[in-house]
C-alpha positions as CSV (number, residue, x, y, z in Angstrom):
1,M,127.5,-53.2,14.0
2,P,127.1,-51.7,18.1
3,A,127.1,-54.3,20.8
4,L,124.4,-55.9,22.3
5,G,122.0,-53.3,24.7
6,E,123.5,-50.7,23.3
7,E,121.2,-48.2,22.3
8,Q,121.2,-47.2,18.7
9,S,121.0,-43.5,17.8
10,P,118.2,-42.7,15.7
11,E,118.5,-42.1,12.0
12,P,118.9,-38.3,10.9
13,Q,114.8,-37.6,9.2
14,P,114.8,-35.4,6.0
15,S,113.3,-32.1,6.9
16,S,110.2,-32.2,5.5
17,P,109.6,-29.9,2.1
18,L,108.2,-26.1,2.6
19,T,104.1,-26.2,2.2
20,K,103.9,-22.6,2.2
21,L,106.3,-19.2,2.1
22,P,107.6,-18.5,5.8
23,F,105.6,-15.6,6.1
24,P,104.9,-13.8,9.7
25,P,101.6,-13.1,10.1
26,V,99.9,-10.6,7.8
27,T,98.0,-8.3,9.7
28,K,95.0,-5.7,8.5
29,S,97.1,-3.0,10.5
30,H,100.3,-3.9,8.4
31,I,98.3,-3.5,5.4
32,L,96.7,-0.2,6.3
33,H,100.4,1.1,7.3
34,C,101.7,0.6,4.0
35,S,98.5,2.9,2.5
36,Y,99.7,6.2,1.0
37,H,97.6,8.3,3.1
38,D,99.0,6.5,6.1
39,W,102.7,7.0,5.5
40,H,102.3,9.7,2.9
41,P,102.0,12.9,6.0
42,R,104.8,11.4,8.1
43,Y,107.3,11.3,4.8
44,R,106.4,14.5,3.1
45,A,109.6,16.1,2.6
46,I,111.4,12.7,1.0
47,T,108.2,12.2,-1.4
48,P,107.5,13.7,-5.0
49,K,104.8,16.3,-5.1
50,A,101.2,14.7,-4.7
51,R,97.7,16.2,-3.6
52,L,95.8,13.1,-1.4
53,V,91.8,13.4,-2.3
54,P,89.2,11.8,0.2
55,L,86.6,9.5,-1.5
56,S,83.4,9.5,-0.7
57,Q,81.0,6.5,-0.8
58,P,79.2,7.6,-4.3
59,F,82.5,7.5,-5.8
60,L,83.7,4.7,-4.5
61,S,80.1,3.1,-5.6
62,Y,80.6,4.6,-9.1
63,L,84.3,2.8,-9.1
64,R,82.8,-0.4,-8.4
65,A,80.0,0.0,-10.7
66,D,80.1,-2.1,-13.7
67,G,80.6,-0.2,-17.1
68,I,82.1,2.9,-18.0
69,V,80.1,6.1,-18.2
70,L,81.8,9.1,-18.2
71,P,80.7,13.1,-16.9
72,P,80.4,15.2,-19.7
73,D,83.9,16.3,-20.5
74,E,84.1,20.4,-20.2
75,S,87.5,21.2,-20.0
76,E,89.7,21.9,-23.5
77,S,91.4,18.5,-22.9
78,Q,89.5,17.0,-25.5
79,A,90.7,19.0,-28.0
80,N,94.0,18.6,-27.1
81,W,94.0,14.6,-27.5
82,S,92.1,14.4,-30.8
83,D,91.6,16.1,-34.5
84,S,89.1,16.8,-36.4
85,D,88.9,13.3,-38.3
86,S,88.6,11.8,-34.8
87,G,84.7,12.1,-34.7
88,V,85.3,13.8,-31.1
89,F,81.7,13.9,-29.5
90,S,80.3,13.5,-25.8
91,S,77.4,11.5,-24.9
92,T,75.0,14.6,-24.9
93,E,76.0,15.0,-28.2
94,N,75.9,11.7,-29.5
95,P,72.3,10.5,-28.3
96,S,72.1,7.0,-29.2
97,D,69.3,4.5,-30.7
98,S,68.3,4.1,-26.7
99,D,65.5,5.9,-24.8
100,D,66.8,6.1,-21.6
101,E,67.9,9.6,-20.7
102,Y,71.6,10.4,-20.2
103,I,72.3,10.8,-16.4
104,D,75.4,12.9,-15.2
105,P,77.4,10.1,-13.1
106,S,79.2,13.0,-11.2
107,Q,76.4,14.8,-9.8
108,E,76.1,12.1,-6.6
109,W,80.1,13.2,-6.1
110,D,80.6,16.5,-7.8
111,D,82.7,17.6,-4.3
112,V,85.5,14.7,-5.7
113,Q,85.1,16.0,-9.2
114,Q,86.2,19.8,-8.2
115,A,88.7,18.8,-5.3
116,I,90.1,17.0,-8.6
117,K,90.2,19.5,-10.9
118,S,91.7,21.5,-7.7
119,A,94.3,19.5,-7.9
120,I,95.4,18.9,-11.4
121,A,95.4,22.8,-11.6
122,E,97.8,22.6,-8.6
123,L,100.0,20.4,-10.1
124,G,100.9,21.8,-13.3
125,G,97.7,20.5,-15.3
126,K,99.1,16.8,-15.8
127,V,99.1,14.5,-12.9
128,A,99.3,10.9,-12.5
129,P,96.7,8.9,-10.1
130,K,96.7,5.9,-7.7
131,L,94.4,4.8,-4.7
132,N,95.5,3.7,-1.2
133,W,97.9,1.1,-2.6
134,S,98.1,0.3,-6.0
135,A,98.6,2.7,-9.4
136,P,96.2,1.7,-12.7
137,K,99.6,0.6,-14.6
138,D,97.9,-2.2,-16.1
139,A,95.2,-0.3,-17.9
140,T,97.4,2.5,-19.5
141,W,96.5,0.4,-22.9
142,I,93.3,2.4,-22.4
143,S,95.0,5.9,-22.3
144,A,95.3,8.2,-25.0
145,T,98.6,8.7,-24.1
146,N,99.6,5.1,-23.1
147,S,100.2,6.2,-19.9
148,M,99.8,7.4,-16.6
149,E,99.4,10.7,-17.6
150,C,95.8,12.8,-16.9
151,R,95.2,15.7,-18.0
152,S,91.5,16.2,-16.9
153,P,89.2,13.7,-14.5
154,N,87.4,12.1,-17.3
155,D,91.5,10.7,-18.4
156,I,91.3,9.4,-14.5
157,Y,88.5,7.9,-14.3
158,L,88.9,5.9,-17.1
159,L,92.3,4.8,-15.9
160,L,90.6,3.9,-12.4
161,K,87.4,2.2,-13.9
162,S,89.6,-0.1,-16.2
163,S,92.1,-1.1,-13.9
164,D,92.4,-4.6,-12.2
165,F,94.8,-3.4,-9.8
166,I,92.1,-0.9,-8.5
167,T,89.6,-3.2,-8.2
168,H,92.4,-4.8,-5.9
169,D,92.1,-2.2,-3.6
170,L,88.9,-2.0,-3.9
171,E,87.7,-5.3,-2.8
172,H,90.7,-7.3,-2.2
173,A,92.8,-5.1,0.5
174,F,92.6,-7.2,3.3
175,D,92.6,-10.7,1.6
176,D,94.2,-13.3,3.4
177,C,94.9,-10.9,6.3
178,E,95.1,-11.8,10.3
179,D,91.9,-9.6,11.5
180,D,93.7,-7.8,14.6
181,L,91.2,-5.0,14.0
182,D,87.7,-6.8,15.5
183,G,86.3,-7.7,12.4
184,K,86.4,-4.1,11.1
185,S,86.7,-3.2,7.2
186,F,89.0,-1.0,5.7
187,D,85.6,1.6,5.5
188,D,85.4,1.2,9.2
189,V,89.3,2.5,10.1
190,A,90.1,4.5,7.5
191,Q,89.2,6.1,4.1
192,Y,90.5,5.3,0.5
193,H,92.1,8.3,-1.1
194,L,92.9,9.4,-4.5
195,V,96.8,10.1,-5.0
196,L,97.3,12.4,-7.3
197,R,101.3,12.9,-8.2
198,K,103.1,15.5,-10.7
199,W,103.7,13.6,-13.7
200,I,107.0,13.5,-14.6
201,L,109.0,11.6,-16.9
202,L,110.7,9.0,-14.4
203,N,114.2,7.4,-15.6
204,P,113.2,3.7,-14.9
205,S,116.6,2.7,-14.7
206,V,116.9,4.6,-11.6
207,E,114.1,3.4,-9.3
208,F,115.0,0.5,-6.4
209,R,112.7,-1.6,-4.7
210,C,114.5,-2.3,-0.9
211,F,113.2,-5.1,1.1
212,V,113.2,-4.4,5.1
213,R,113.0,-7.7,7.5
214,N,113.5,-6.9,11.0
215,R,114.4,-2.8,10.8
216,K,117.5,-4.4,8.2
217,L,117.8,-3.3,4.8
218,L,118.2,-7.2,3.3
219,G,118.3,-6.0,-0.5
220,M,117.8,-3.6,-3.1
221,C,117.5,-4.6,-7.0
222,Q,116.1,-2.9,-10.1
223,R,112.7,-2.3,-10.5
224,D,113.0,-2.0,-14.6
225,L,113.9,-5.9,-15.8
226,N,116.0,-4.5,-18.4
227,H,120.1,-4.3,-18.6
228,F,121.4,-0.7,-17.9
229,D,125.2,-1.4,-18.6
230,F,126.0,2.7,-16.4
231,L,124.7,1.1,-13.2
232,F,127.5,-1.5,-12.2
233,N,130.1,2.1,-12.3
234,M,127.4,3.1,-10.0
235,Q,126.7,0.3,-7.8
236,H,128.9,1.1,-4.6
237,K,127.5,5.1,-4.9
238,L,123.5,4.0,-5.0
239,R,123.5,1.2,-2.3
240,D,125.5,3.7,0.3
241,K,123.3,6.4,-0.9
242,I,119.9,4.4,0.0
243,Q,122.1,2.6,3.6
244,T,122.1,5.9,4.5
245,F,118.4,6.9,3.7
246,F,117.2,4.4,5.0
247,D,119.2,4.6,8.6
248,E,118.6,8.4,8.6
249,K,114.2,8.5,7.1
250,L,113.0,4.6,7.4
251,R,114.3,2.5,10.1
252,E,113.0,3.9,13.1
253,S,110.7,6.1,12.3
254,F,108.0,3.5,9.9
255,P,106.0,1.7,12.3
256,E,106.5,-1.6,10.9
257,P,109.6,-4.0,11.2
258,N,109.0,-5.4,7.9
259,F,108.1,-4.1,4.8
260,V,109.2,-3.0,1.1
261,F,110.3,0.2,-0.3
262,D,110.5,1.6,-3.9
263,V,113.0,4.7,-4.5
264,Y,114.2,7.0,-7.3
265,I,117.4,8.2,-7.3
266,P,117.3,10.9,-10.3
267,P,120.9,12.2,-12.2
268,P,123.1,13.6,-10.6
269,H,122.2,10.7,-8.2
270,E,122.6,12.8,-4.9
271,R,118.9,12.4,-3.7
272,V,116.7,9.9,-3.1
273,W,113.1,9.8,-3.3
274,L,110.5,7.7,-1.6
275,V,108.1,6.4,-4.3
276,D,105.9,4.0,-2.8
277,V,105.8,1.6,0.5
278,N,104.4,-2.1,0.0
279,P,103.5,-4.7,2.0
280,W,105.5,-7.6,3.5
281,A,103.7,-10.0,1.7
282,P,103.5,-12.5,-1.0
283,R,101.1,-9.3,-3.1
284,T,104.0,-7.8,-3.2
285,D,106.3,-8.3,-6.0
286,P,110.0,-9.5,-4.9
287,L,111.5,-8.7,-8.7
288,L,115.1,-10.1,-8.8
289,F,114.8,-11.6,-5.2
290,S,112.7,-15.0,-4.6
291,W,110.2,-14.5,-1.3
292,L,111.5,-17.5,-0.2
293,E,115.6,-16.1,-0.2
294,L,114.3,-12.8,1.6
295,L,112.6,-14.7,4.1
296,T,115.6,-16.9,4.8
297,M,118.9,-15.2,4.4
298,P,120.9,-14.2,7.3
299,E,120.6,-10.6,7.8
300,P,123.7,-8.0,7.2
301,A,126.1,-7.3,9.9
302,T,125.4,-4.4,12.1
303,P,128.9,-2.0,11.0
304,Q,130.8,-1.4,14.0
305,T,131.6,1.6,15.1
306,A,134.7,3.2,14.4
307,E,137.3,2.9,18.0
308,T,138.7,5.6,19.4
309,I,142.0,5.3,20.6
310,S,143.2,7.5,23.9
311,L,147.1,8.5,24.1
312,P,148.5,10.2,27.4
313,L,149.5,13.9,27.7
314,K,152.8,14.8,27.6
315,I,153.4,17.6,29.7
316,D,157.1,19.3,29.4
317,G,158.9,21.4,31.7
318,Q,157.5,24.9,31.4
319,G,153.4,23.3,31.1
320,S,152.7,22.8,27.8
321,V,151.0,20.4,26.0
322,A,153.7,18.3,24.5
323,S,153.1,16.2,21.0
324,N,153.1,12.5,21.6
325,S,155.7,10.8,19.1
326,P,155.2,8.7,16.3
327,N,156.5,5.5,18.6
328,D,153.9,6.7,21.6
329,I,151.1,6.6,18.5
330,S,152.2,3.2,17.3
331,T,152.7,1.4,20.6
332,A,149.5,2.8,21.1
333,L,148.1,1.7,18.0
334,E,149.5,-2.0,18.6
335,A,147.6,-2.2,22.2
336,S,143.9,-1.5,20.4
337,S,144.8,-3.8,18.1
338,D,145.6,-6.5,20.7
339,S,142.8,-6.4,23.3
340,S,140.4,-7.4,20.4
341,D,140.4,-11.1,20.0
342,D,138.5,-11.2,16.8
343,S,140.2,-7.8,14.8
344,D,142.3,-10.2,12.4
345,D,139.3,-11.9,11.2
346,L,137.4,-8.4,10.3
347,T,140.3,-7.5,8.1
348,D,139.2,-11.0,6.1
349,V,135.5,-11.0,6.1
350,D,134.3,-9.7,2.9
351,E,133.2,-6.1,2.6
352,D,130.1,-7.1,0.7
353,L,128.0,-9.1,4.1
354,T,128.2,-6.0,6.2
355,F,125.8,-4.7,3.2
356,P,122.4,-5.3,1.7
357,E,122.9,-7.1,-1.2
358,F,122.2,-5.0,-4.4
359,R,120.5,-7.2,-7.7
360,L,121.3,-5.6,-11.1
361,V,120.0,-7.1,-14.1
362,R,123.0,-8.0,-16.3
363,H,123.3,-8.1,-20.0
364,D,123.4,-11.8,-20.0
365,D,120.4,-12.3,-17.6
366,P,117.3,-13.8,-18.7
367,E,115.4,-11.5,-17.2
368,A,116.5,-8.7,-19.3
369,Y,115.3,-10.7,-23.0
370,N,112.0,-11.6,-22.0
371,F,110.4,-10.5,-24.8
372,N,108.1,-13.3,-25.1
373,T,104.7,-11.3,-23.2
374,T,104.7,-7.4,-22.5
375,Q,104.2,-6.3,-18.9
376,Y,100.2,-6.5,-17.4
377,S,99.5,-8.3,-20.9
378,A,97.2,-10.9,-19.0
379,H,95.3,-7.6,-18.1
380,K,94.7,-6.2,-21.5
381,L,91.0,-6.5,-23.2
382,P,90.5,-7.4,-26.7
383,K,91.4,-5.7,-29.8
384,D,88.8,-3.7,-30.8
385,V,88.8,-2.0,-26.7
386,V,92.5,-1.5,-27.8
387,D,91.8,-0.4,-31.4
388,A,89.0,2.1,-29.8
389,S,91.8,3.6,-27.4
390,K,93.9,4.3,-29.7
391,E,92.2,6.5,-31.6
392,G,91.9,9.3,-28.5
393,H,88.8,10.0,-26.9
394,G,86.9,10.4,-30.1
395,G,87.5,6.4,-30.7
396,L,86.9,5.6,-26.5
397,R,83.5,7.7,-26.3
398,E,81.9,6.2,-29.3
399,F,83.3,2.8,-28.2
400,A,81.8,3.1,-24.9
401,E,78.6,4.6,-26.5
402,E,78.1,1.7,-28.8
403,W,78.7,-0.7,-26.1
404,K,76.0,1.3,-24.0
405,D,73.6,0.7,-26.8
406,I,74.4,-3.2,-27.3
407,W,73.6,-3.6,-23.4
408,A,70.5,-1.6,-23.2
409,K,69.2,-3.7,-26.1
410,R,70.6,-7.4,-24.3
411,Q,68.5,-5.9,-21.2
412,N,65.2,-5.1,-23.4
413,A,65.9,-8.3,-25.1
414,D,66.1,-10.7,-21.9
415,E,63.1,-8.8,-20.2
416,E,61.2,-9.8,-23.4
417,G,61.5,-12.8,-22.9
418,G,61.0,-12.8,-19.4
419,N,57.8,-11.3,-20.3
420,D,56.8,-14.5,-23.4
């Protein structure tokens, strides 16, 4: 018990729980720097082959409009996706019961359509689309190939207009951002682009997401949440490749100190490709990490540079340089080790502490056996829409026409009810 008159030290108060993640302010400029059209010119040599098509306001209005109305398909891809039993027809070949005249939506943005056709031809006839930040991965259910492979402009339009991810790019790119652009919108300071990347079958096991804070690589992990046993034998090699890639290509050249980037390291696992750059923000999926971990974990130690040891040259009687004896070298090494008080401590440091953390899905991890829901299941549509997509372009066009008729009849009924 303290003596009278002696002041009691205050009892330590428990730290208050976090009510929000301690992110630094996410600015509009930060989001812009992570846009594909902003960083791609700087890193063109280390990214997969792609073409960027600037998008006009009429085309953006088409993407934002409700419903899916596709232009007449003049390419031969329609025949490639269907057979004689699939009932292939276009809007002009299948006049509906409605008296409304069919209007080609591409008439207002024919320049964009022609640029898309040219880009598809330049990239070998098959492409994967995305906008400035997002790819329509959540809409592959509506594609005839059940993937992002597109062979015609209509394949691209169908994916873009069916994707919630694309809607987010168009309508919510600057949500929850601090305004450092004087209230300007994205359209005021930049331009939306359609990114068409040459279609290749990526091996998902060698795609990795990497996290950078204060220009230091904190961690990396798989993008595909399945167990791949062979990755564990390559873990150190892959980590070294990614670290070297970051140090040489991204550390000083990217305009933001905090960001997330995705890489692809195909066999023979010697070259690293930059696939995407993502904002350091809650909207980016941390995958095998949590954002709280990434925001609070200590930064990796800066690697120590190799120490150079100088040995005095010995001159023999004839003026020639004599080689140092083993005893001289040993003495110099001992002196070098004594000059640093921390040298003994460095040998005890775990090697992993000087490198970013590399997380892989182990065979007993719950993520490897999460069969409850499929990826992007929250973005899928009713069964009749899915069934129509399985029938190829014919089924999708027929479904679109039926929906158009239903919508027209509903509008007519609403107008008649209003007149009554």
